[in-house]
Each structure stands twice: as C-alpha cells, then as structure tokens.
C-alpha positions as CSV (number, residue, x, y, z in Angstrom):
1,M,11.4,13.5,60.4
2,F,14.3,16.0,60.0
3,I,14.5,17.4,56.4
4,Q,17.4,19.4,55.2
5,P,16.6,22.1,52.5
6,W,18.3,20.0,49.8
7,D,16.4,16.9,50.8
8,A,13.0,18.4,50.7
9,G,10.3,17.5,48.2
10,L,10.4,19.8,45.2
11,D,6.6,20.1,44.9
12,D,3.5,18.1,45.7
13,A,3.6,16.3,42.3
14,E,6.9,14.7,43.3
15,W,5.7,12.9,46.3
16,Q,2.3,12.1,44.7
17,T,4.0,10.5,41.7
18,W,6.3,8.6,44.0
19,I,3.4,7.2,46.0
20,A,1.4,6.3,42.9
21,D,4.5,4.5,41.5
22,G,3.8,1.4,43.6
23,H,4.7,2.8,47.1
24,D,1.5,1.6,48.7
25,F,2.8,-0.1,51.9
26,G,3.7,1.8,55.1
27,H,3.5,2.0,58.8
28,L,0.5,3.4,60.8
29,C,2.0,5.1,63.9
30,V,-0.5,5.8,66.8
31,N,0.2,7.4,70.2
32,G,0.0,4.7,72.9
33,L,-2.3,4.6,75.8
34,P,-1.0,6.4,78.9
35,G,2.1,4.7,80.1
36,A,2.4,2.5,77.0
37,A,4.6,2.7,74.0
38,P,3.3,3.9,70.6
39,V,1.6,1.4,68.4
40,V,3.0,0.8,64.9
41,V,1.1,-1.3,62.4
42,P,2.6,-2.2,59.0
43,T,-0.1,-2.3,56.3
44,H,-1.0,-1.7,52.7
45,F,-3.1,1.4,52.0
46,V,-4.8,3.3,49.2
47,C,-4.4,7.0,48.7
48,D,-7.8,8.3,47.8
49,G,-7.7,12.1,47.2
50,N,-7.0,13.7,50.6
51,R,-7.4,10.6,52.6
52,L,-5.8,7.2,53.1
53,L,-7.9,4.0,53.2
54,I,-6.9,1.1,55.4
55,H,-8.6,-2.0,57.0
56,L,-7.3,-4.0,59.9
57,A,-8.4,-7.1,61.9
58,R,-10.9,-6.3,64.7
59,P,-8.6,-7.9,67.3
60,N,-5.7,-5.5,66.4
61,P,-4.6,-3.6,69.6
62,V,-4.4,-0.4,67.7
63,W,-8.1,0.4,68.0
64,K,-8.0,1.4,71.7
65,A,-5.0,3.7,71.0
66,I,-6.9,5.4,68.1
67,E,-10.0,5.8,70.2
68,H,-7.8,7.4,72.9
69,D,-6.1,9.7,70.3
70,P,-7.2,9.8,66.7
71,N,-4.2,12.0,65.6
72,V,-1.9,9.6,63.8
73,T,1.1,9.5,61.4
74,F,1.4,7.2,58.4
75,D,4.9,6.7,57.2
76,V,6.0,5.4,53.8
77,S,9.6,4.8,52.8
78,G,11.5,3.2,50.0
79,D,14.2,3.4,47.4
80,Y,16.9,3.2,50.1
81,A,20.5,2.1,50.0
82,F,23.6,2.3,52.1
83,I,26.3,4.5,50.5
84,P,29.9,3.6,51.5
85,G,32.2,6.4,52.5
86,T,34.6,5.5,49.8
87,W,32.0,6.6,47.2
88,R,31.5,10.0,48.7
89,A,35.1,11.3,49.3
90,A,35.7,14.7,47.8
91,P,38.5,15.1,45.1
92,G,41.9,15.0,46.7
93,V,40.6,13.3,49.9
94,P,41.7,9.7,50.5
95,P,38.6,7.4,49.8
96,T,38.9,5.9,53.3
97,D,38.2,9.4,54.7
98,G,34.9,9.6,53.0
99,V,31.8,9.6,55.2
100,P,29.1,7.0,54.6
101,T,25.4,7.8,54.5
102,S,22.0,6.4,53.7
103,Y,19.9,7.4,50.7
104,Y,16.1,7.0,50.9
105,A,12.7,8.5,50.0
106,A,10.1,9.0,52.7
107,V,6.6,10.5,52.8
108,Q,4.9,11.1,56.2
109,F,1.2,11.9,56.4
110,T,-0.2,13.5,59.5
111,C,-3.8,12.4,59.7
112,R,-6.9,12.3,61.8
113,A,-8.3,8.8,61.9
114,R,-11.9,7.9,61.6
115,V,-13.0,4.3,62.4
116,I,-15.5,2.7,60.0
117,D,-17.8,0.0,61.4
118,D,-20.8,0.3,59.2
119,P,-20.9,-2.9,57.0
120,Q,-21.8,-1.1,53.8
121,A,-19.1,1.5,54.3
122,K,-16.6,-1.3,55.0
123,A,-17.6,-3.0,51.8
124,E,-17.1,0.2,49.8
125,L,-13.7,0.7,51.4
126,L,-12.7,-2.9,50.4
127,R,-14.0,-2.3,46.8
128,R,-11.8,0.8,46.6
129,Q,-8.8,-1.1,47.8
130,L,-9.3,-4.0,45.4
131,A,-9.8,-1.6,42.5
132,H,-6.2,-0.5,43.3
133,F,-4.5,-3.8,44.1
134,Q,-6.5,-6.1,41.8
135,P,-7.6,-3.7,39.0
136,D,-8.4,-6.6,36.6
137,G,-11.4,-7.3,38.8
138,D,-10.4,-11.0,39.3
139,H,-12.2,-11.3,42.6
140,A,-15.6,-12.1,44.0
141,P,-18.0,-9.2,44.5
142,V,-17.7,-7.4,47.8
143,E,-21.2,-7.4,49.1
144,V,-22.5,-7.4,52.6
145,D,-24.9,-10.2,52.0
146,Q,-22.8,-12.4,49.7
147,P,-19.9,-14.8,50.3
148,P,-17.0,-14.8,50.7
149,Y,-16.6,-11.2,51.9
150,G,-20.0,-10.8,53.5
151,R,-19.2,-13.3,56.2
152,M,-15.8,-11.8,56.8
153,L,-16.7,-8.2,57.1
154,P,-17.5,-8.4,60.9
155,G,-13.9,-9.5,61.5
156,I,-12.4,-6.2,60.2
157,R,-12.7,-2.5,60.9
158,G,-12.0,0.2,58.4
159,L,-10.0,3.4,58.8
160,E,-10.2,6.6,56.9
161,L,-7.2,8.8,57.6
162,D,-8.0,12.4,56.7
163,V,-4.6,14.0,55.7
164,V,-3.8,17.2,57.6
165,E,-0.2,17.6,56.5
166,V,2.3,15.9,54.1
167,R,6.1,16.0,54.6
168,A,8.3,14.5,51.9
169,K,12.0,13.8,52.0
170,F,14.2,12.6,49.1
171,K,17.7,12.1,50.6
172,Y,20.1,11.6,47.6
173,D,23.0,13.9,48.2
174,D,21.5,16.8,46.2
175,R,23.9,19.4,47.7
176,K,26.9,17.4,46.4
177,P,28.5,18.0,42.9
178,V,26.6,16.6,40.0
179,E,29.6,14.4,39.0
180,L,29.7,12.7,42.4
181,R,25.9,12.1,42.3
182,T,26.0,10.5,38.9
183,T,29.0,8.4,39.8
184,V,27.3,7.1,42.9
185,A,24.2,6.3,40.8
186,D,26.4,4.3,38.4
187,R,28.0,2.5,41.3
188,L,24.6,1.7,42.8
189,T,23.4,0.3,39.4
190,E,26.6,-1.8,39.1
191,R,26.3,-3.1,42.7
192,G,22.6,-4.0,42.0
193,G,21.7,-5.4,45.4
194,G,18.4,-4.8,47.3
195,L,16.9,-1.5,46.2
196,D,20.2,-0.2,44.6
197,V,18.8,0.2,41.1
198,S,15.6,2.0,42.1
199,T,17.7,4.2,44.5
200,A,19.9,5.1,41.5
201,R,16.9,6.0,39.5
202,Q,15.6,8.4,42.2
203,Q,19.1,10.0,42.4
204,L,19.3,10.6,38.7
205,R,15.8,11.9,38.6
206,R,16.7,14.5,41.2
207,V,19.9,15.3,39.4
208,D,17.9,16.0,36.2
209,R,15.5,18.3,38.1
210,I,17.9,20.1,40.4
211,G,21.2,20.1,38.6
212,I,23.6,22.1,40.9
213,W,21.8,22.7,44.1
214,K,21.5,26.4,45.1
215,P,20.4,27.5,48.6
C-alpha cells in the first residue's frame, strides 16, 4: 500500500480507534502455493492486543497456502467514496478541469499466522469472538463437550495472527486547503449515498487534527 506523507496515520491511537469503531471485517491475504495465485479470504476478525483472531471452515483452501508460508497480510478498509473532479478544482480553474479521486481509510496488518486445532483453544477463540460480536451473551455456551458448538468445532480451524507491522492510510485530501476539504465534506453529507456520510466524518476529523498540512 502506497502512503503519501499527508495520508499517513497520525499515531497508533488513530488506527486503533478506527478499528475499534466497528471496522472488524477484512481480507486475509496469503501467498499462493508455487505457481498459484495468492489466496484472499474475506472474514470477520477480532483485534486482541497484538494479535488478530479468526476462524475459518476446515475445507477452506487457504490452509495449504498458510502451511507453505505463514507470513500473511490482513487488510481492512472502509469509509470510502468517489470524489468528482468538479469538487476538487482549485479556485479560478474550470470545475470540469478538476481531477477526481477516491477517499478511503485502510489499515494493513503484516502478520505471522499460527493455526489452532486444539479443541479447547478453538473454543476459547470462539468465546473471544462472541464476546466482541455478541457482547450481550445471548448465545449458547461454547464448550467442547456441549451442543451446539461442541459438535461443530471439528469443522473449523482457528487462526492467531501475530502482528509484526501495522500500516495505516487515511486518504482525505489532507494536503488541500481547509476550505476545499470542508466543502467536500459538506457535499458528501448532502449526497448521502453509500459511505458518503462516514467518509465526510473522517475527513472533518482529520481537518480538526491537522488543519493546514505542513510537510
């Protein structure tokens, strides 16, 4: 992922807060076997300290690739929108000469994967995931010797992804004048399609923190 200086995460707290704010679905990217394309698996995950917790079905073809090379990337992206060129034209420039772009946030984790097959360890991983996704506890106990999860545990494998590096990008035109950025955020809110509103919130948050960007 190419990151310009003005798109870079401002500190670890920025990407950590963004992930914690409901961005818990991403893509596990694994080097393919020799002669094969990389394997990409969309999945929910839980960020647990310096590791990511995942479980996948045992028949998933990703396992052979991980066993071949446990060095993986996990990518999370969101708060994205297409920005028309007419919104970005500089003062005195015809709007039709403006250059369009995409806004988005992305966090990429470089990890080393560890496969979990022990039944008790898999049950604990599921408990941690359910504590995140169903915090009200409105589910059956996850126990190796009790239904319904006990009989389903053999059909899955767990993954612990030990995070080696984190790269964060928040691409919201931060090197542009504040007036242009706030105007674009207003237009996104008015347009209101897809992730326009959440994209506008990210842009305004960065405006508040950065103001006028300085190299």
